[in-house]
N, C-alpha and C positions, 0 to 999 in steps of 0.2 A: 427920765428917772435917774436917781443918783447912782454913781459907779462906786461900789464898795472896793476898798483897798485894805491891804495889811500895812499898817503904818509902823509897827514895831513889835518885837518879840523879846521875851526873856525866859530864862529857865534856871532851875536849880536841881542839883542831884545827878541823876543818871549814874547811880552806883548801886551795887547789890544791897548795901545797907547805908543809911544815913542816920545812924544812932545819935550823932552829935547835934542833929537838928530835929525839931518836931515839925509836923506838916505845916503849922502856922508860920514858922520861920522860913520854911522853904517857899511858901506862897509869897511872903513879903519880899524875899530876895528876888524871885522871878519877876514880881510886879515892878520893883524898883528898876531892874534892868530894862524891862519892856518900856516903861515910861521914858527912860533916858533914850532908848533906841528910837522912840517915836518923836523925838525932838524936844524932850523935856516937858511933856504935857503935865498938867496938874489934875489929878483924878477928881479932886473936889470941885473944880470949876469947869473943866473941859470935857468930862465924860458924861454921857446922857444915861447910860444903863450898863449893868454888869451881869454877866451870865456865868454861873458855876456849873460845870459838867461833872457830876459826881453821883455816886450811888451810896445810900446809907449803909448797906451791908459791908462795903469795903472799909468804911470808916469805923463801924461799930458804934455809930452815933446817929440818933434820929435827927432829921432835919439838919443834915451836916453843913448846909450852906450858912447856918448861923455863925460859923467861924470865918466866913469870907469877908464881910464888910470892913473890919478893922485892917486886915492885912492888905486889902486892895485900895484902901483909902476911899471906901464906898459908903461911909457913914451918911445916913439920911438920903441915900440914893436908891433908885430901883435896882433890886437884885433878885434874880430868880434862878432856879436850878432845873437842868435837864438831866434826868436819870438815864444817861446813855453815853455813847462814845463821844469824845470831845469834837469830832468833826461834825456831829449833829448840832453842836453849839455854834460852829462856824456857819452852818446853813441857817440857823435861827438869826444870828447876827447879820448875815448877808441880807436876809429878808427884811429885817428891821431898817437897815440903812437904805436898801433899795426902795422901800416904801416912802422915804423922805421924812418920816416921823422922827428919826434918830440920826445924829451926825457922827457920834463917836460911841463905840461899844467895846467894852473890855471883856475878854473871855478867859476864864481860869479853869484849869483842871490839874489834878494831881493824883498820884498813887503812891502808897507806902506799904507795899506787900510784905516788906521785912517785918512789920509789926502785926501781921495777921496770923493768929495761932491756929485757926480752924479753916484754912483755905479750902480743903476738900469739901467741907460741909457747906460753905458759901457757894461753891461752884455747883454742888448738887441742888441747892435751893433755886438756882437759876433755871433749872429744867421744869417742865410741866409736872404738876403734882399728881396727875391721874395715871399717865402711862409710863413715865420715865423715872420719876423720883423713887417710886416704890421698888424699883429694880435694885437700887443701892449697890452699884457695882463696886468690886474691889478696887479697880482702877478707874478714876473719874474721867480719864481721857478716852475711855473706850468708845464713846459716841463720836468723838472727833476722828478716831481711828476708823470707825465704820464709814464715815464720809470719805476719808482718804482712800480707803480700800475700794469703795464703790467707784469713785472718780478714776482711780488708777486702772482698775480692771476695765471699765467702760471705754477708756481712751487708750488702753494698751500701753500704759506708761510703765517703764522699767524702774526697778528700785534704784538702779544706777543714775537714772534721770533725777529722781527725788534727791538722792545724795549729792548729785552734781550741783543742784541748786543750793543746797545747804552749805557745802564747803566753799562754793563760789561767793555766796553772800557773806559768810564769816570772814573770808579773805578781803572782800571789798570793805568790810567794816573796819579794817585796820587803817583805812584812809580817813575815817570819820573822827568827829570830836567827842562824841558822847557814847562810846561803844566799849564798855568794860568787858564784854563777853566775846569780842572779836578774837579770831585765832587763825592760824595758818594750818589747817588740817588737810589731809589728803583724802581722796575718795576711798582709798583702801582702808584708812582708819575709820571712816564712816561705816563702811560695809562690815567691819568687824564689831561694831557696836551691837549690843544685845537689844532686842525689842523692849520698849516699855509696854507697849501694846501694839501688836502688828497692824500696820506696817511702820509704826512710828518708834524711833529711838529717842533717847534723851536729847540728841542733837537736833531733832525735828521740832522740839518744844522750846520756845523762847524762855530763857531763865527770867526770873523776876528782877526788876530794878526799881528803886525809889526815885521819883522825879516830880517836880511841879513846873508847870508852864503857864505863861500868861501871854496873850496876844491882844494887841490893840488894833481894832478895825475902825475905819472911818470912811465917810464919803470922800471922793477924790477932791472935791472943791474945798472941803474943810481941811483935808490932809495937807494941802499945799501951804496952809498957814503955819504948819509946824515943821514940815520937811518936804523936800522934793525927791527924797529917796523912799519910795513906797512900791509895793507890788500889787497889781490889780487881781481881783478875784473875778474871773470872767463868768463863772457860774458854779452852782452847787445843787446837788440833788440827792435825795435819800429814798430808799425803798425798804419797807419793813418786811421781815421774813414771816414765815408761818409761826403760829404760837407754839408749835411743838415739832420736833424733828420727825415725828411719825408722818407728818403731812408733806415733808420735803422730798424732792427728787435729789438724792445725795450724789447723783452722777454728774451734775452740772450746777453752775452758779447762776441761777435764774435771776436773782436780785441784781447782780452786777450787770447782766445783760440789759435789764429794763432801765436801770439807772444810767448806764452808758448811752443808750439810745436817746433818753430824754436830755442828758446834759450835752450831748453832741448837737442835738437840735437847738438847744438853748444858746450854745456858743457858736453855731454855724460851722462846726468842724465836719468836714466831709471825709477826710482821710486821716484818722488819728495817728497812723504810723508815720506819716509824713509831717503832720502839723504839730504833733506833741513830741517834745525832745526827750523827756524823761518821765518814767512812771514810778511814783513812790507808792508801793503796795504794802498792804498788811501781810506780814509773814510770821505772825506769832505762832502759827502752826504751819509747817513747811509746805504742805500741799496747797494751802490757800492761794498763794500768789500764782501757782500754776493754773488753778481753776480760774483765777481772774484773767490771766493772760489769754486763756481759751475764750472766756466770756467776752473779752474786749475784741476778739477777732485778730489777735496779734500773732497767732501761730497756728498752723495746720498740723504740724508734727513736732510736738514738744521734745520727743527723744532726739530727733535730728538737730533741732535748733539749740538744745542745751549742749549737745556734743560739740557743735561748731562755735559755741560762745556767742550766740546771737544776742543774748541779753546782757552781755558785759558792756563796759564803758565804751569799747570800740565797736560794738555792734550797732545794728540799725534799730533795735528796740531796747533802749537802755532802762534797766530795772534796778532801783535802789543802788545807785552807783557808789554810795558811801555806806552801804549796809543798811539793814532795817532792824526790826525788832529782835531778830536772832542775835544781833551784835549789841544793840542798845539795851535789850531786856524788855520784858513785858511790864509796862507802866500802867496797866489796867485802863481806866477810861481816858487817861491822858494820851493814849497812843495816837489818836487822830491829830492832835496838836503837834506831836513829835514829828509826824510825817510832814505837816505844814511847815514847821520850822526848818526842816531840811530843805524843802522846796524854796522857801523864802531866802535862805542863805545862798543857795545855788544861784537863784535869779539875781540877787543883789551882787553877786561876785565875791562874797566873803568865804565861800566854801567851794573849792575846786574851780577858781575863777578862770584860769587859763584853759582848762580842759573843756569847760562847758560855756564858754563866753558867747557861743552862737545859739544857745538854747533860749527859745522865746516863751515856750509854754511847758508846764509840768502838770500832770494829772496826779491827784492824791486819792488814795483809796483806803478806807478803814471799814472793818466789819466788827460789829460789837462782839467782844469775846466774853465767855467761851462758848455759850450755848445758842446764841442768836445768829441769824443770818442777816439781820438788818444791816444794810450796806449804805454808805455815804461816799459820794464822789465830789471832788471840787477841782477846778482848773485854775491855776495861777498863771499870770503872764507879766512880763516886764511892762 
């Protein structure tokens, strides 16, 4: 079977507001960069299919992928949309290439939250209409806070541990390239923050950013015709969450547990702590990466491990070494591709090349925000 690889990536934005560009221009810029990074491919002749990962509600436009073909150079080419996180698009592209029916697949995703006027209403619409939506809470993040509180109480996690993750991630973000929200805050400053909704403060919720990302995937045999600098996708797996949070066990991340078991079987990974060098995790809400760390079996005592810096760049379980969404910003459905681009650049040596030159594999995690527990994992390798 064909070996899927990431041949090139491109992005635009990663700013709180990109008022000088509309989303079509951002897609075009990201696509142009991705095609050049992929060895100068011609989308009109070299690409077999295009995938847009987007949700109409974020766009305010029905059938929003209508605006994708021109910007991607996909005129008269197969284009389809997945209404989900962009790492789900990577899984779809992976499967298409693995089947042998497609050689080159381009994935696009973008978010422009700076232009969304009714963010709260759209988030409320994402919850089930029978049990949750009629509650119409004053603070729309109350359901995320319920999960955070249930997880923290069940695992006896201190507020200092949650705050330790936040300030550490914001500080690591200062080393990254796409992190307008990175900062050097102290734990004391975090603990002085007022709750938005207990136990979450404004620092626990990733601010919004505008961004567009394009990724070129190909079979390894075809990729060699364009470039010998590509990164392998060893495997990808997705697990859908329950249709409503009323059916979820908020104390643990069951979906990540299942997805991890399947992807480790797929990639023959026996000991993820030893075999995976970096974990790029979804941190759009600060307790989620801690849930994922527990679900992956990477920590038995989060309070202790956070205190000793086990998840820092010098630790034995490296998490988001250049910051994650808390520093980048929440780019909506494009988040999964943002994690993939970080992993791709690290493995190619263009981001933190000296520090992580010995890293061979990176696990990427994304959970569809804000109301879904649908989780997708992918493993990239040199």
